[in-house]
C-alpha positions as CSV (number, residue, x, y, z in Angstrom):
1,M,0.6,17.6,-34.3
2,S,0.5,15.2,-31.4
3,F,-2.8,13.5,-30.4
4,D,-4.7,15.5,-27.7
5,W,-5.7,12.6,-25.4
6,K,-7.1,14.9,-22.8
7,A,-9.5,16.4,-25.3
8,F,-10.4,12.9,-26.5
9,L,-11.2,11.7,-22.9
10,T,-13.2,14.8,-22.2
11,K,-15.5,13.8,-25.1
12,Q,-15.7,10.4,-23.5
13,G,-17.1,11.8,-20.2
14,A,-13.8,12.6,-18.3
15,H,-13.6,15.5,-16.0
16,F,-10.3,17.4,-15.5
17,D,-9.1,19.9,-12.8
18,G,-6.2,21.4,-14.7
19,D,-4.0,18.5,-15.7
20,A,-5.5,16.2,-13.1
21,L,-8.2,13.7,-14.3
22,T,-10.8,13.8,-11.4
23,G,-13.2,11.2,-12.7
24,F,-15.6,10.0,-15.4
25,S,-19.4,10.3,-15.8
26,T,-19.6,6.6,-15.0
27,Q,-17.5,5.5,-12.0
28,P,-16.5,2.0,-10.8
29,A,-18.9,0.5,-8.2
30,S,-16.2,-0.9,-5.9
31,L,-12.4,-1.3,-5.7
32,S,-12.9,-4.8,-7.1
33,S,-14.6,-3.5,-10.2
34,N,-13.0,-4.3,-13.6
35,A,-11.5,-0.9,-14.4
36,V,-9.1,1.0,-16.6
37,S,-7.4,3.8,-14.7
38,I,-6.0,6.7,-16.6
39,L,-2.7,7.6,-14.8
40,S,-2.7,11.2,-15.8
41,G,-0.3,12.1,-13.0
42,H,2.5,10.0,-14.4
43,R,5.0,10.6,-17.3
44,L,7.5,8.6,-19.2
45,I,11.1,9.5,-19.8
46,R,13.4,7.8,-22.3
47,I,17.1,7.1,-21.8
48,S,18.9,6.1,-25.0
49,G,22.4,5.9,-26.4
50,P,25.2,3.3,-26.5
51,D,26.2,4.0,-22.8
52,R,22.7,3.8,-21.4
53,Q,23.1,0.6,-19.5
54,K,26.5,1.5,-18.0
55,F,25.2,5.0,-17.1
56,L,22.1,3.7,-15.3
57,Q,24.0,0.9,-13.6
58,G,26.0,3.6,-11.7
59,Q,23.0,5.8,-10.9
60,I,19.9,3.8,-9.9
61,S,19.1,0.9,-7.6
62,T,17.9,-1.4,-10.4
63,H,20.4,-4.1,-11.5
64,M,20.7,-3.1,-15.1
65,L,22.8,-6.1,-16.1
66,Q,20.0,-8.4,-15.1
67,L,17.2,-6.4,-16.9
68,Q,16.9,-7.9,-20.3
69,P,15.1,-6.6,-23.4
70,M,11.3,-6.7,-23.0
71,Q,11.5,-6.9,-19.2
72,Y,10.2,-4.7,-16.4
73,S,11.4,-3.7,-13.0
74,T,11.2,-0.9,-10.5
75,G,13.9,1.2,-8.9
76,V,14.9,4.5,-7.2
77,A,17.5,7.2,-7.7
78,C,19.2,8.7,-4.7
79,T,21.4,11.6,-3.7
80,P,25.0,10.8,-2.5
81,K,23.4,10.8,1.0
82,G,21.0,8.0,0.1
83,R,17.9,10.2,0.0
84,M,15.6,9.5,-2.9
85,Y,14.8,12.1,-5.5
86,S,12.9,9.6,-7.7
87,S,11.2,6.3,-7.8
88,F,10.0,4.7,-11.0
89,H,9.0,1.7,-13.1
90,I,11.4,0.8,-15.9
91,I,11.2,-1.2,-19.1
92,D,14.0,-2.2,-21.6
93,D,12.3,-1.9,-25.0
94,G,15.4,-3.2,-26.7
95,D,16.5,0.2,-28.0
96,S,16.3,2.3,-24.9
97,Y,15.0,2.4,-21.4
98,L,11.6,3.8,-20.6
99,L,11.0,5.1,-17.0
100,M,7.5,5.9,-15.7
101,L,7.4,8.2,-12.7
102,K,5.2,10.9,-11.1
103,S,4.8,13.9,-13.4
104,D,5.7,16.3,-10.7
105,I,9.3,14.9,-10.4
106,A,9.9,14.0,-14.1
107,E,11.7,17.2,-15.0
108,S,13.8,17.5,-11.9
109,S,14.7,13.8,-12.2
110,V,15.9,14.3,-15.7
111,E,17.9,17.4,-14.8
112,T,19.6,15.6,-11.9
113,L,20.5,12.5,-14.0
114,K,21.9,14.8,-16.7
115,K,24.4,16.1,-14.2
116,Y,25.9,12.6,-14.0
117,A,25.5,11.9,-17.8
118,V,28.1,14.3,-19.1
119,F,30.8,11.6,-19.5
120,F,28.4,9.1,-21.1
121,K,27.0,8.7,-24.6
122,V,23.4,8.9,-23.5
123,E,20.3,11.0,-24.2
124,L,17.5,11.7,-21.7
125,T,14.2,13.0,-23.0
126,N,10.6,13.4,-21.9
127,T,8.2,11.2,-23.9
128,P,4.8,13.0,-23.8
129,E,3.7,10.7,-26.7
130,F,3.0,8.0,-24.2
131,I,0.1,7.7,-21.7
132,S,0.0,5.2,-18.9
133,L,-3.0,3.0,-18.1
134,G,-3.7,0.7,-15.2
135,F,-5.9,-2.4,-15.4
136,S,-7.5,-4.0,-12.4
137,G,-10.5,-6.0,-11.2
138,E,-11.7,-9.5,-10.3
139,S,-11.9,-10.7,-13.9
140,I,-9.0,-8.7,-15.4
141,Q,-6.9,-11.8,-16.2
142,S,-9.7,-13.1,-18.5
143,I,-10.8,-9.7,-19.8
144,L,-7.4,-8.5,-21.2
145,P,-6.9,-11.4,-23.6
146,E,-10.4,-10.8,-24.9
147,I,-9.7,-7.1,-25.5
148,F,-6.3,-7.7,-27.1
149,A,-7.2,-10.7,-29.3
150,G,-6.0,-13.7,-27.3
151,M,-2.8,-12.1,-26.1
152,T,-0.8,-14.1,-23.5
153,L,-0.6,-12.1,-20.3
154,P,2.9,-11.2,-19.1
155,R,4.4,-13.2,-16.2
156,K,6.6,-11.9,-13.4
157,N,8.9,-9.2,-15.1
158,D,8.1,-10.0,-18.7
159,V,6.8,-7.2,-21.0
160,I,4.3,-7.9,-23.9
161,A,4.3,-5.5,-26.9
162,I,0.8,-4.5,-27.9
163,N,0.6,-4.1,-31.7
164,G,3.6,-1.8,-31.8
165,D,1.6,0.8,-29.8
166,G,2.6,0.0,-26.2
167,Y,4.0,-2.2,-23.5
168,L,2.0,-4.3,-21.0
169,H,3.4,-5.6,-17.8
170,A,2.2,-7.1,-14.5
171,I,2.1,-5.2,-11.3
172,A,2.8,-6.7,-7.9
173,G,0.4,-6.2,-5.0
174,I,-2.6,-7.8,-3.2
175,N,-4.7,-7.5,-6.3
176,Q,-4.0,-8.7,-9.8
177,R,-3.1,-5.7,-11.9
178,Y,-1.4,-4.7,-15.1
179,G,0.1,-1.5,-16.5
180,L,0.0,-0.4,-20.1
181,W,2.3,2.3,-21.5
182,L,0.5,3.3,-24.6
183,K,1.3,5.7,-27.4
184,S,-1.2,8.4,-26.9
185,E,-2.5,8.3,-30.5
186,A,-3.4,4.7,-30.1
187,L,-5.8,5.5,-27.2
188,E,-8.6,6.4,-29.6
189,K,-8.1,3.2,-31.5
190,V,-8.4,0.9,-28.4
191,W,-10.8,3.0,-26.2
192,S,-14.0,1.5,-27.5
193,S,-12.8,-2.0,-26.9
194,L,-11.6,-1.1,-23.4
195,I,-14.8,0.4,-22.1
196,K,-16.9,-2.5,-23.4
197,K,-15.4,-4.6,-20.7
198,L,-13.9,-2.1,-18.2
199,T,-15.2,1.0,-16.3
200,P,-13.0,4.1,-16.8
201,A,-11.5,5.4,-13.6
202,S,-9.3,8.3,-12.4
203,E,-5.8,8.0,-10.9
204,D,-7.3,8.2,-7.4
205,F,-8.9,4.8,-7.9
206,W,-5.5,3.4,-8.8
207,S,-3.9,5.2,-5.9
208,L,-6.3,3.4,-3.5
209,L,-5.2,0.1,-4.9
210,N,-1.5,1.1,-4.4
211,I,-2.2,2.2,-0.8
212,Q,-3.9,-1.0,0.1
213,S,-0.9,-2.9,-1.3
214,V,1.4,-0.4,0.5
215,M,3.2,0.5,-2.7
216,P,4.5,4.1,-2.2
217,E,6.0,6.4,-4.7
218,V,8.3,9.4,-4.5
219,S,6.4,12.7,-5.3
220,S,7.6,16.3,-5.3
221,H,6.4,16.7,-1.7
222,I,8.9,14.2,-0.4
223,I,11.9,14.6,-2.7
224,E,15.2,13.9,-0.7
225,E,13.2,13.2,2.5
226,Y,13.6,9.5,2.8
227,I,16.0,6.6,2.1
228,P,14.5,3.5,0.2
229,Q,14.0,1.6,3.4
230,H,11.6,4.2,4.8
231,L,9.2,3.5,1.9
232,N,9.8,-0.4,2.1
233,L,11.3,-0.3,-1.4
234,P,13.9,-3.1,-0.8
235,S,11.0,-5.3,0.4
236,L,9.2,-4.5,-2.9
237,G,12.2,-5.5,-5.0
238,S,13.2,-2.0,-6.0
239,V,16.7,-2.1,-4.7
240,S,19.5,-4.5,-5.7
241,F,22.2,-5.0,-3.1
242,K,24.3,-7.2,-5.3
243,K,24.7,-4.9,-8.3
244,G,27.6,-2.9,-6.9
245,C,28.0,0.8,-6.5
246,F,25.4,3.4,-7.5
247,T,24.9,6.9,-6.2
248,G,23.9,6.8,-2.5
249,Q,24.5,3.0,-2.4
250,E,26.8,3.1,0.6
251,I,24.3,4.8,2.8
252,V,21.4,2.5,1.7
253,T,23.4,-0.7,2.1
254,R,24.7,0.4,5.5
255,M,21.2,0.9,6.8
256,Q,20.2,-2.6,5.4
257,N,23.2,-4.3,7.1
258,L,22.9,-2.6,10.5
259,G,19.2,-3.4,10.8
260,Q,18.6,-0.3,13.0
261,Q,15.7,1.1,11.0
262,K,13.2,2.8,13.3
263,S,10.5,3.9,10.8
264,R,8.9,2.5,7.7
265,C,5.8,2.9,5.5
266,Y,2.4,1.7,6.7
267,R,-1.2,1.9,5.4
268,L,-3.4,4.0,7.8
269,T,-7.1,4.7,7.6
270,L,-9.3,7.4,9.2
271,P,-13.1,7.6,9.1
272,G,-14.6,10.5,7.3
273,S,-13.9,12.5,4.2
274,E,-11.6,15.4,5.4
275,Q,-8.4,14.6,3.5
276,P,-5.2,15.6,5.3
277,T,-2.3,17.0,3.3
278,V,1.0,15.3,2.6
279,N,3.6,15.9,5.3
280,T,1.0,16.2,8.0
281,K,2.7,15.2,11.3
282,L,1.4,12.2,13.2
283,F,1.8,11.4,16.9
284,D,2.1,8.3,19.1
285,G,0.3,7.4,22.3
286,N,2.5,9.6,24.4
287,G,1.9,12.7,22.3
288,K,5.3,12.6,20.7
289,P,5.9,13.0,16.9
290,A,5.7,9.5,15.2
291,G,5.9,10.3,11.5
292,E,4.4,12.0,8.5
293,I,1.8,11.3,5.9
294,I,3.2,10.8,2.4
295,Q,0.0,10.1,0.5
296,A,-3.7,10.5,1.2
297,V,-6.8,9.6,-0.9
298,T,-10.5,9.6,-0.1
299,N,-12.1,6.1,-0.3
300,P,-15.7,6.7,-1.4
301,F,-16.5,3.0,-1.2
302,A,-15.8,2.8,2.6
303,E,-16.2,6.5,3.6
304,T,-12.7,6.6,4.9
305,I,-9.4,8.3,4.2
306,E,-6.7,5.9,3.0
307,M,-3.1,7.0,3.7
308,L,0.5,5.9,3.4
309,A,2.7,7.3,6.1
310,V,6.3,6.8,7.3
311,V,5.9,6.2,11.0
312,R,7.9,4.8,13.9
313,I,7.7,1.0,13.9
314,E,7.1,0.8,17.6
315,A,4.0,3.0,17.5
316,A,2.6,1.3,14.4
317,E,3.0,-2.2,15.9
318,A,1.1,-0.9,19.0
319,N,-1.6,0.6,16.7
320,Q,-1.0,3.9,18.5
321,I,-1.0,6.6,15.8
322,F,-3.0,9.8,16.1
323,M,-3.7,12.9,14.0
324,T,-3.0,15.2,17.0
325,A,-0.7,15.2,20.1
326,D,-3.7,15.0,22.4
327,Q,-4.6,11.6,20.9
328,A,-7.6,12.9,18.9
329,K,-8.6,11.1,15.7
330,P,-6.9,7.7,16.2
331,L,-5.8,6.1,13.0
332,Q,-6.1,2.4,12.1
333,V,-2.8,0.8,11.3
334,H,-3.0,-2.0,8.9
335,E,-0.6,-5.0,8.5
336,I,1.9,-4.7,5.7
337,P,0.8,-7.2,3.1
338,Y,4.3,-8.5,2.3
339,P,7.3,-9.7,4.3
340,I,10.0,-7.4,5.6
341,D,13.2,-9.4,5.7
342,P,16.4,-7.3,5.5
343,K,18.8,-10.3,5.4
344,K,16.9,-11.9,2.5
345,E,16.6,-8.6,0.7
346,L,20.4,-8.3,0.8
347,Q,20.6,-11.2,-1.6
348,Q,18.5,-9.4,-4.3
């Protein structure tokens, strides 16, 4: 019988709404708190078999020939029209590839990939025996080696094995963060050590950090709605333009070469606590449609709503984005915290 990590966390003060972890009895005091976030809305899938590298090289945007054992990367999977049906984090554990993605697209992503896998010796399986954790905070770089007995922290795209129970990797962004893909039965073993140094947090806490770093993900609400450039994913290193062909590559590369992109992903904030839904339409200063919300989370530390939205670049740069066509509820547009350089990204 597999370890029931949800039941275990409930005994530790966690609160669940169905499968979603909504919080703990003790919450972080701020976004800079040293915290361990339980990413209950994510799932891992495993791709194994002798043809796994060749298969994925032709299906996803990650350059699989450059991803070495015990290394980490990110990527997307697209339809032939270049529309994303999945985005993910990927690790080569030496025997197979592990992909972490949103739970609500895990099954559909596996089924879509299986359609292309019939001529390859590969196996695609869900891996519910893993749970994903996120580490963050002002002192996280000094805390993690204390928790894991002097462990050297991973650099860039390196992966560190944790006692045979999981894989630790660094995460890009404006804050120093790390992800741990842990075998669920090991959670009970390490939990007491984690909470001596870190405050438990829900996935919303982690989502706020992602939003402030403008690091979007594909969820079930936006499957096949956007190409990678709309979510800034080439700028985040999730697309290799030098790897050769993959499904949808022609469309994605053409957009990068032509440089005619009119919309991209921005962080927006709105005072209050009334959280809008994903796909809510936004408007520019002339009352014309300017884009849509792709993620929204309440920020209890600032009494605001934090959002990621794909909006027209012209309206965003003018800071003229509104919740309604009559210019009610103006949104604050924040600067993207990383460079957007299509010509340089073509060299990735």
